[in-house]
C-alpha positions as CSV (number, residue, x, y, z in Angstrom):
1,M,149.1,129.0,110.0
2,T,147.3,126.3,108.1
3,E,144.0,124.9,109.3
4,M,144.0,121.3,110.7
5,K,142.5,118.7,108.3
6,S,139.0,117.7,109.2
7,H,139.8,113.9,109.6
8,L,142.5,114.8,112.1
9,K,140.0,117.1,114.0
10,I,137.6,114.2,114.1
11,A,140.2,111.8,115.4
12,L,141.3,114.2,118.2
13,Q,137.7,115.1,119.2
14,S,136.9,111.3,119.4
15,I,139.5,111.0,122.2
16,S,137.4,113.1,124.5
17,C,134.2,111.3,123.5
18,F,135.7,107.9,124.4
19,A,137.4,109.3,127.5
20,N,134.4,110.3,129.5
21,D,132.8,106.8,129.6
22,G,134.8,104.6,127.1
23,K,131.8,104.8,124.7
24,V,130.5,107.1,122.0
25,D,126.8,108.0,122.1
26,S,124.6,109.3,119.3
27,G,125.0,112.9,120.3
28,E,128.9,112.6,120.2
29,L,128.6,110.8,116.8
30,N,126.4,113.7,115.5
31,Y,129.1,116.2,116.7
32,L,131.9,114.2,114.9
33,L,129.7,113.9,111.8
34,G,129.2,117.7,111.8
35,I,132.9,118.2,111.7
36,A,133.1,115.9,108.7
37,K,130.2,117.6,106.9
38,A,131.3,121.2,107.6
39,D,132.1,121.6,103.9
40,G,128.9,119.9,102.8
41,R,130.2,116.4,102.2
42,I,132.2,113.5,103.8
43,D,135.4,112.8,102.0
44,A,137.3,109.5,102.0
45,D,139.7,110.4,104.9
46,E,136.8,111.6,107.0
47,A,134.8,108.4,106.2
48,R,137.8,106.2,107.2
49,V,138.2,107.9,110.6
50,L,134.4,107.9,111.3
51,T,134.1,104.3,110.3
52,S,137.0,103.3,112.7
53,I,135.3,105.3,115.5
54,M,132.0,103.6,114.9
55,Q,133.6,100.2,114.8
56,K,135.3,100.8,118.1
57,S,132.0,102.1,119.5
58,L,130.2,98.9,118.5
59,Q,132.9,96.9,120.1
60,A,132.6,98.8,123.4
61,G,128.9,98.4,123.3
62,V,126.2,100.9,122.5
63,D,122.5,101.4,123.1
64,S,119.9,100.7,120.5
65,G,119.6,104.4,119.6
66,T,123.3,104.8,119.0
67,S,123.4,101.5,117.0
68,A,120.6,102.9,114.7
69,R,122.5,106.1,114.3
70,I,125.7,104.2,113.3
71,N,123.7,102.4,110.7
72,D,122.4,105.7,109.4
73,I,125.8,107.2,109.2
74,M,127.3,104.1,107.6
75,A,124.6,104.2,104.9
76,E,125.4,107.9,104.3
77,I,129.1,107.1,103.9
78,A,128.3,104.3,101.5
79,S,126.2,106.6,99.3
80,Q,128.9,109.2,99.2
81,A,131.7,106.7,98.6
82,K,130.5,106.4,95.0
83,S,131.8,109.9,94.3
84,W,135.3,109.2,95.5
85,A,136.2,106.9,92.7
């Protein structure tokens, strides 16, 4: 049996993150980021899924700590995006 691709794991796990209160907090984002970084880096598919989750989170409303964490993760994704080209 083949292992599920990490970006699909992230997408599936995000469902339970949103399901409990309709929002994703910084702890849940860290959990999802951990899935992405299990191999030591964030790839383009993982970044696409994480970015979508973070955009939905911002639309649903987040506290200042979660907003700051989203900014940190987005900066990390941007710095790694240079290696995808």
